NUGUDREN-232097 format. One record per residue: x, y, z of N, C-alpha, C in turn; residue in three letters; chain; residue number from 1. Coordinates in nm, 2 decimals. Example, Ala and Ser with C-alpha at 12.3 -4.5 7.8 and 13.67 -1.06 7.14 Angstrom:
2
{pt {1.32 -0.57 0.78} {1.23 -0.45 0.78} {1.32 -0.33 0.78} 'ala' 'A' 1}
{pt {1.28 -0.22 0.71} {1.37 -0.11 0.71} {1.29 0.00 0.79} 'ser' 'A' 2}
# end
This chain:
145
{pt {0.08 -0.12 0.00} {0.00 0.00 0.00} {0.09 0.12 0.00} 'met' 'A' 1}
{pt {0.06 0.22 -0.09} {0.14 0.34 -0.09} {0.09 0.44 0.00} 'asn' 'A' 2}
{pt {0.18 0.50 0.08} {0.14 0.62 0.17} {0.15 0.74 0.08} 'asp' 'A' 3}
{pt {0.04 0.81 0.07} {0.04 0.93 -0.01} {0.02 1.05 0.09} 'gln' 'A' 4}
{pt {0.09 1.16 0.06} {0.08 1.28 0.14} {0.00 1.38 0.06} 'ile' 'A' 5}
{pt {-0.10 1.43 0.12} {-0.19 1.53 0.05} {-0.15 1.67 0.11} 'phe' 'A' 6}
{pt {-0.12 1.76 0.02} {-0.09 1.89 0.05} {-0.22 1.97 0.07} 'asp' 'A' 7}
{pt {-0.23 2.04 0.18} {-0.35 2.12 0.20} {-0.31 2.27 0.19} 'leu' 'A' 8}
{pt {-0.40 2.34 0.15} {-0.38 2.49 0.14} {-0.35 2.54 0.28} 'asp' 'A' 9}
{pt {-0.23 2.62 0.29} {-0.20 2.67 0.43} {-0.31 2.75 0.49} 'pro' 'A' 10}
{pt {-0.39 2.81 0.41} {-0.50 2.89 0.46} {-0.60 2.81 0.53} 'gly' 'A' 11}
{pt {-0.61 2.68 0.50} {-0.71 2.59 0.56} {-0.65 2.55 0.70} 'gln' 'A' 12}
{pt {-0.52 2.55 0.71} {-0.46 2.50 0.83} {-0.43 2.61 0.94} 'leu' 'A' 13}
{pt {-0.44 2.73 0.90} {-0.41 2.84 0.99} {-0.51 2.85 1.10} 'arg' 'A' 14}
{pt {-0.46 2.84 1.22} {-0.55 2.84 1.34} {-0.48 2.92 1.44} 'asn' 'A' 15}
{pt {-0.55 3.03 1.48} {-0.49 3.11 1.58} {-0.55 3.08 1.72} 'thr' 'A' 16}
{pt {-0.49 3.13 1.82} {-0.53 3.09 1.95} {-0.68 3.13 1.98} 'leu' 'A' 17}
{pt {-0.72 3.24 1.91} {-0.85 3.29 1.94} {-0.96 3.21 1.85} 'gly' 'A' 18}
{pt {-0.91 3.14 1.75} {-1.01 3.07 1.67} {-1.02 2.92 1.72} 'asp' 'A' 19}
{pt {-1.13 2.89 1.76} {-1.15 2.75 1.82} {-1.21 2.65 1.72} 'arg' 'A' 20}
{pt {-1.22 2.69 1.60} {-1.27 2.60 1.50} {-1.17 2.49 1.47} 'thr' 'A' 21}
{pt {-1.21 2.36 1.49} {-1.11 2.25 1.47} {-1.09 2.23 1.32} 'pro' 'A' 22}
{pt {-0.97 2.19 1.29} {-0.94 2.16 1.15} {-0.98 2.01 1.13} 'leu' 'A' 23}
{pt {-1.03 1.99 1.01} {-1.07 1.85 0.99} {-1.04 1.81 0.84} 'glu' 'A' 24}
{pt {-1.01 1.69 0.83} {-0.98 1.63 0.70} {-1.06 1.50 0.69} 'val' 'A' 25}
{pt {-1.13 1.48 0.58} {-1.21 1.36 0.56} {-1.12 1.26 0.49} 'thr' 'A' 26}
{pt {-1.11 1.14 0.55} {-1.03 1.03 0.49} {-1.12 0.94 0.42} 'leu' 'A' 27}
{pt {-1.07 0.88 0.31} {-1.14 0.79 0.23} {-1.07 0.65 0.22} 'his' 'A' 28}
{pt {-1.15 0.55 0.19} {-1.09 0.42 0.17} {-1.17 0.35 0.06} 'glu' 'A' 29}
{pt {-1.11 0.26 0.00} {-1.18 0.18 -0.10} {-1.25 0.06 -0.03} 'gln' 'A' 30}
{pt {-1.37 0.03 -0.08} {-1.45 -0.08 -0.02} {-1.47 -0.18 -0.14} 'gln' 'A' 31}
{pt {-1.47 -0.30 -0.10} {-1.48 -0.41 -0.20} {-1.62 -0.46 -0.20} 'leu' 'A' 32}
{pt {-1.68 -0.46 -0.32} {-1.81 -0.51 -0.34} {-1.80 -0.61 -0.45} 'arg' 'A' 33}
{pt {-1.85 -0.73 -0.43} {-1.84 -0.84 -0.53} {-1.98 -0.87 -0.58} 'val' 'A' 34}
{pt {-2.00 -0.88 -0.70} {-2.13 -0.92 -0.76} {-2.10 -1.03 -0.87} 'ser' 'A' 35}
{pt {-2.20 -1.08 -0.92} {-2.18 -1.18 -1.03} {-2.25 -1.14 -1.15} 'thr' 'A' 36}
{pt {-2.21 -1.20 -1.26} {-2.29 -1.18 -1.39} {-2.28 -1.31 -1.46} 'arg' 'A' 37}
{pt {-2.38 -1.33 -1.55} {-2.39 -1.45 -1.63} {-2.32 -1.43 -1.76} 'val' 'A' 38}
{pt {-2.23 -1.52 -1.79} {-2.15 -1.51 -1.92} {-2.16 -1.64 -1.99} 'val' 'A' 39}
{pt {-2.15 -1.65 -2.12} {-2.14 -1.78 -2.18} {-2.02 -1.86 -2.14} 'pro' 'A' 40}
{pt {-2.04 -1.99 -2.11} {-1.93 -2.07 -2.06} {-1.89 -2.18 -2.15} 'phe' 'A' 41}
{pt {-1.99 -2.25 -2.20} {-1.96 -2.37 -2.28} {-2.08 -2.40 -2.37} 'glu' 'A' 42}
{pt {-2.05 -2.45 -2.49} {-2.15 -2.50 -2.58} {-2.16 -2.65 -2.58} 'arg' 'A' 43}
{pt {-2.28 -2.70 -2.57} {-2.30 -2.85 -2.56} {-2.39 -2.88 -2.68} 'val' 'A' 44}
{pt {-2.35 -2.98 -2.76} {-2.43 -3.02 -2.87} {-2.45 -3.17 -2.87} 'arg' 'A' 45}
{pt {-2.57 -3.22 -2.90} {-2.59 -3.37 -2.91} {-2.56 -3.41 -3.05} 'ile' 'A' 46}
{pt {-2.47 -3.50 -3.07} {-2.44 -3.55 -3.20} {-2.48 -3.69 -3.21} 'glu' 'A' 47}
{pt {-2.55 -3.73 -3.31} {-2.59 -3.87 -3.33} {-2.50 -3.93 -3.44} 'arg' 'A' 48}
{pt {-2.46 -4.05 -3.41} {-2.38 -4.12 -3.51} {-2.41 -4.27 -3.51} 'phe' 'A' 49}
{pt {-2.38 -4.34 -3.61} {-2.42 -4.48 -3.62} {-2.30 -4.57 -3.60} 'ile' 'A' 50}
{pt {-2.32 -4.67 -3.51} {-2.22 -4.77 -3.49} {-2.27 -4.90 -3.54} 'val' 'A' 51}
{pt {-2.20 -4.96 -3.62} {-2.25 -5.09 -3.68} {-2.18 -5.21 -3.62} 'thr' 'A' 52}
{pt {-2.25 -5.31 -3.61} {-2.19 -5.44 -3.56} {-2.26 -5.55 -3.63} 'glu' 'A' 53}
{pt {-2.18 -5.66 -3.65} {-2.23 -5.77 -3.72} {-2.30 -5.87 -3.63} 'gln' 'A' 54}
{pt {-2.42 -5.91 -3.67} {-2.50 -6.01 -3.59} {-2.51 -6.13 -3.67} 'arg' 'A' 55}
{pt {-2.51 -6.24 -3.60} {-2.53 -6.37 -3.66} {-2.65 -6.44 -3.59} 'thr' 'A' 56}
{pt {-2.75 -6.47 -3.67} {-2.86 -6.54 -3.62} {-2.88 -6.68 -3.69} 'leu' 'A' 57}
{pt {-2.93 -6.77 -3.62} {-2.95 -6.91 -3.68} {-3.10 -6.92 -3.71} 'thr' 'A' 58}
{pt {-3.14 -6.95 -3.83} {-3.28 -6.96 -3.87} {-3.30 -7.11 -3.92} 'val' 'A' 59}
{pt {-3.41 -7.17 -3.88} {-3.45 -7.30 -3.93} {-3.51 -7.28 -4.07} 'asp' 'A' 60}
{pt {-3.45 -7.34 -4.16} {-3.50 -7.34 -4.30} {-3.54 -7.48 -4.34} 'ile' 'A' 61}
{pt {-3.66 -7.49 -4.40} {-3.71 -7.62 -4.44} {-3.72 -7.62 -4.59} 'arg' 'A' 62}
{pt {-3.69 -7.75 -4.64} {-3.71 -7.77 -4.78} {-3.76 -7.91 -4.81} 'arg' 'A' 63}
{pt {-3.82 -7.93 -4.92} {-3.87 -8.06 -4.96} {-3.76 -8.14 -5.03} 'glu' 'A' 64}
{pt {-3.76 -8.26 -5.00} {-3.66 -8.35 -5.08} {-3.75 -8.47 -5.13} 'glu' 'A' 65}
{pt {-3.70 -8.53 -5.23} {-3.77 -8.65 -5.29} {-3.71 -8.77 -5.22} 'val' 'A' 66}
{pt {-3.80 -8.86 -5.19} {-3.76 -8.99 -5.13} {-3.83 -9.09 -5.23} 'arg' 'A' 67}
{pt {-3.75 -9.18 -5.27} {-3.80 -9.28 -5.36} {-3.84 -9.40 -5.28} 'ile' 'A' 68}
{pt {-3.96 -9.44 -5.29} {-4.01 -9.56 -5.23} {-4.05 -9.66 -5.33} 'val' 'A' 69}
{pt {-3.98 -9.78 -5.33} {-4.01 -9.88 -5.43} {-4.09 -10.00 -5.36} 'arg' 'A' 70}
{pt {-4.19 -10.04 -5.43} {-4.27 -10.15 -5.38} {-4.29 -10.25 -5.49} 'glu' 'A' 71}
{pt {-4.28 -10.37 -5.45} {-4.31 -10.48 -5.55} {-4.46 -10.49 -5.57} 'arg' 'A' 72}
{pt {-4.49 -10.52 -5.70} {-4.63 -10.53 -5.73} {-4.65 -10.68 -5.74} 'ile' 'A' 73}
{pt {-4.76 -10.72 -5.67} {-4.79 -10.86 -5.67} {-4.86 -10.90 -5.80} 'ser' 'A' 74}
{pt {-4.87 -11.03 -5.83} {-4.93 -11.08 -5.95} {-5.07 -11.04 -5.96} 'glu' 'A' 75}
{pt {-5.14 -11.04 -5.84} {-5.28 -11.00 -5.84} {-5.30 -10.86 -5.88} 'ala' 'A' 76}
{pt {-5.20 -10.78 -5.86} {-5.22 -10.64 -5.89} {-5.18 -10.61 -6.04} 'glu' 'A' 77}
{pt {-5.10 -10.70 -6.10} {-5.07 -10.68 -6.24} {-5.19 -10.70 -6.32} 'thr' 'A' 78}
{pt {-5.22 -10.61 -6.40} {-5.34 -10.63 -6.48} {-5.31 -10.69 -6.62} 'gly' 'A' 79}
{pt {-5.42 -10.75 -6.68} {-5.40 -10.80 -6.81} {-5.40 -10.69 -6.91} 'val' 'A' 80}
{pt {-5.43 -10.57 -6.87} {-5.43 -10.46 -6.96} {-5.29 -10.40 -6.98} 'asp' 'A' 81}
{pt {-5.19 -10.46 -6.91} {-5.06 -10.41 -6.92} {-5.01 -10.44 -7.06} 'ala' 'A' 82}
{pt {-4.94 -10.34 -7.12} {-4.89 -10.36 -7.26} {-4.78 -10.47 -7.27} 'pro' 'A' 83}
{pt {-4.79 -10.54 -7.37} {-4.69 -10.65 -7.38} {-4.56 -10.59 -7.44} 'ser' 'A' 84}
{pt {-4.57 -10.49 -7.51} {-4.45 -10.42 -7.57} {-4.44 -10.29 -7.50} 'asn' 'A' 85}
{pt {-4.32 -10.25 -7.45} {-4.30 -10.12 -7.39} {-4.32 -10.01 -7.49} 'leu' 'A' 86}
{pt {-4.30 -10.04 -7.61} {-4.31 -9.93 -7.71} {-4.46 -9.89 -7.72} 'gln' 'A' 87}
{pt {-4.55 -9.98 -7.69} {-4.69 -9.94 -7.71} {-4.74 -9.86 -7.59} 'glu' 'A' 88}
{pt {-4.67 -9.87 -7.48} {-4.71 -9.79 -7.36} {-4.66 -9.65 -7.38} 'his' 'A' 89}
{pt {-4.75 -9.55 -7.37} {-4.71 -9.41 -7.39} {-4.62 -9.37 -7.27} 'pro' 'A' 90}
{pt {-4.52 -9.29 -7.30} {-4.43 -9.25 -7.20} {-4.48 -9.12 -7.14} 'arg' 'A' 91}
{pt {-4.49 -9.13 -7.01} {-4.53 -9.01 -6.93} {-4.43 -8.97 -6.83} 'glu' 'A' 92}
{pt {-4.37 -8.85 -6.84} {-4.28 -8.81 -6.74} {-4.35 -8.75 -6.63} 'asp' 'A' 93}
{pt {-4.31 -8.78 -6.51} {-4.37 -8.72 -6.39} {-4.29 -8.60 -6.35} 'leu' 'A' 94}
{pt {-4.36 -8.49 -6.32} {-4.29 -8.37 -6.28} {-4.34 -8.33 -6.14} 'val' 'A' 95}
{pt {-4.25 -8.31 -6.06} {-4.29 -8.26 -5.92} {-4.21 -8.14 -5.89} 'met' 'A' 96}
{pt {-4.27 -8.04 -5.84} {-4.21 -7.91 -5.80} {-4.18 -7.92 -5.65} 'ile' 'A' 97}
{pt {-4.06 -7.90 -5.62} {-4.02 -7.90 -5.48} {-4.00 -7.76 -5.43} 'leu' 'A' 98}
{pt {-4.02 -7.73 -5.31} {-4.01 -7.60 -5.25} {-3.92 -7.60 -5.13} 'ser' 'A' 99}
{pt {-3.87 -7.48 -5.11} {-3.78 -7.46 -4.99} {-3.81 -7.32 -4.93} 'glu' 'A' 100}
{pt {-3.77 -7.30 -4.81} {-3.78 -7.17 -4.75} {-3.65 -7.10 -4.77} 'glu' 'A' 101}
{pt {-3.66 -6.97 -4.77} {-3.54 -6.88 -4.78} {-3.54 -6.78 -4.67} 'gln' 'A' 102}
{pt {-3.43 -6.75 -4.62} {-3.42 -6.64 -4.51} {-3.44 -6.51 -4.58} 'ala' 'A' 103}
{pt {-3.53 -6.43 -4.53} {-3.56 -6.30 -4.58} {-3.52 -6.20 -4.47} 'val' 'A' 104}
{pt {-3.43 -6.11 -4.50} {-3.38 -6.02 -4.40} {-3.45 -5.88 -4.43} 'ile' 'A' 105}
{pt {-3.51 -5.83 -4.32} {-3.56 -5.69 -4.33} {-3.51 -5.61 -4.21} 'thr' 'A' 106}
{pt {-3.49 -5.49 -4.23} {-3.45 -5.40 -4.12} {-3.55 -5.29 -4.10} 'lys' 'A' 107}
{pt {-3.57 -5.26 -3.98} {-3.66 -5.15 -3.95} {-3.60 -5.06 -3.84} 'arg' 'A' 108}
{pt {-3.63 -4.94 -3.84} {-3.58 -4.85 -3.74} {-3.69 -4.83 -3.63} 'ile' 'A' 109}
{pt {-3.65 -4.85 -3.51} {-3.75 -4.84 -3.40} {-3.69 -4.75 -3.29} 'val' 'A' 110}
{pt {-3.76 -4.67 -3.22} {-3.71 -4.59 -3.11} {-3.68 -4.68 -2.99} 'pro' 'A' 111}
{pt {-3.56 -4.66 -2.93} {-3.52 -4.74 -2.82} {-3.48 -4.66 -2.70} 'val' 'A' 112}
{pt {-3.45 -4.53 -2.71} {-3.41 -4.45 -2.60} {-3.43 -4.30 -2.63} 'glu' 'A' 113}
{pt {-3.47 -4.23 -2.53} {-3.49 -4.08 -2.54} {-3.38 -4.01 -2.45} 'arg' 'A' 114}
{pt {-3.31 -3.92 -2.51} {-3.20 -3.85 -2.44} {-3.24 -3.70 -2.43} 'val' 'A' 115}
{pt {-3.23 -3.65 -2.31} {-3.27 -3.51 -2.29} {-3.15 -3.44 -2.22} 'arg' 'A' 116}
{pt {-3.13 -3.31 -2.25} {-3.03 -3.23 -2.18} {-3.10 -3.13 -2.09} 'leu' 'A' 117}
{pt {-3.07 -3.14 -1.96} {-3.12 -3.05 -1.86} {-3.01 -2.97 -1.80} 'his' 'A' 118}
{pt {-3.03 -2.85 -1.75} {-2.93 -2.78 -1.68} {-2.97 -2.77 -1.54} 'thr' 'A' 119}
{pt {-2.87 -2.77 -1.45} {-2.89 -2.74 -1.31} {-2.77 -2.66 -1.26} 'his' 'A' 120}
{pt {-2.80 -2.58 -1.16} {-2.70 -2.49 -1.11} {-2.62 -2.56 -1.00} 'val' 'A' 121}
{pt {-2.48 -2.55 -1.02} {-2.39 -2.60 -0.92} {-2.32 -2.48 -0.85} 'val' 'A' 122}
{pt {-2.33 -2.47 -0.72} {-2.27 -2.36 -0.65} {-2.14 -2.40 -0.59} 'thr' 'A' 123}
{pt {-2.04 -2.32 -0.61} {-1.91 -2.35 -0.55} {-1.85 -2.22 -0.49} 'glu' 'A' 124}
{pt {-1.77 -2.23 -0.39} {-1.71 -2.11 -0.34} {-1.58 -2.07 -0.41} 'leu' 'A' 125}
{pt {-1.56 -1.95 -0.44} {-1.44 -1.90 -0.51} {-1.39 -1.78 -0.43} 'gln' 'A' 126}
{pt {-1.26 -1.79 -0.40} {-1.19 -1.68 -0.33} {-1.16 -1.56 -0.43} 'glu' 'A' 127}
{pt {-1.19 -1.44 -0.39} {-1.16 -1.32 -0.47} {-1.06 -1.24 -0.39} 'val' 'A' 128}
{pt {-0.94 -1.21 -0.45} {-0.84 -1.13 -0.38} {-0.82 -1.00 -0.46} 'val' 'A' 129}
{pt {-0.82 -0.89 -0.38} {-0.81 -0.76 -0.45} {-0.74 -0.67 -0.34} 'glu' 'A' 130}
{pt {-0.66 -0.58 -0.39} {-0.60 -0.48 -0.30} {-0.69 -0.36 -0.29} 'glu' 'A' 131}
{pt {-0.70 -0.31 -0.17} {-0.78 -0.20 -0.14} {-0.69 -0.09 -0.08} 'leu' 'A' 132}
{pt {-0.72 0.04 -0.12} {-0.65 0.15 -0.07} {-0.72 0.22 0.04} 'gly' 'A' 133}
{pt {-0.65 0.28 0.13} {-0.71 0.36 0.24} {-0.62 0.48 0.27} 'arg' 'A' 134}
{pt {-0.68 0.59 0.29} {-0.60 0.71 0.32} {-0.56 0.71 0.47} 'glu' 'A' 135}
{pt {-0.44 0.76 0.49} {-0.39 0.79 0.63} {-0.34 0.93 0.63} 'his' 'A' 136}
{pt {-0.33 0.98 0.75} {-0.28 1.12 0.76} {-0.15 1.12 0.84} 'ile' 'A' 137}
{pt {-0.06 1.21 0.81} {0.05 1.24 0.89} {0.05 1.39 0.93} 'asp' 'A' 138}
{pt {0.08 1.42 1.05} {0.09 1.56 1.09} {0.23 1.59 1.10} 'val' 'A' 139}
{pt {0.27 1.69 1.02} {0.41 1.73 1.01} {0.42 1.87 1.08} 'val' 'A' 140}
{pt {0.51 1.88 1.17} {0.52 2.01 1.24} {0.64 2.09 1.18} 'his' 'A' 141}
{pt {0.61 2.20 1.13} {0.71 2.29 1.08} {0.70 2.43 1.14} 'thr' 'A' 142}
{pt {0.80 2.51 1.14} {0.80 2.64 1.20} {0.78 2.75 1.09} 'met' 'A' 143}
{pt {0.77 2.71 0.96} {0.76 2.80 0.85} {0.61 2.85 0.84} 'asp' 'A' 144}
{pt {0.58 2.95 0.91} {0.44 3.01 0.90} {0.45 3.15 0.86} 'val' 'A' 145}
# end
């Protein structure tokens, strides 16, 4: 802290024995007042991005297969109408259509989670340090009047 000397007009300090008016000087000091203000601090943004992962699922797939079943024909079942010559018997090809299942993959987008940003106030103590000035007086006695 700097000590400052203030020079006063000698007319203000002149006091004779007959004058009973006291001399006075008003001293000042700095006072510290602390307030707060709201300022931008940080920007927060929600960014969405896609993370992919490979999934393996096992699916039961069915298909038809041909099984050949052979049975002997008894003499009673053989008819007299059977052609004696194979050339006379018309050739008929049998056609059977077999089917199978196939895995069908579809994707759909469904909502699974909602994310919200809320703010709340956190209070913490912070020390503030500042120098304050205060006036002092010195009385100097001199004989130069």
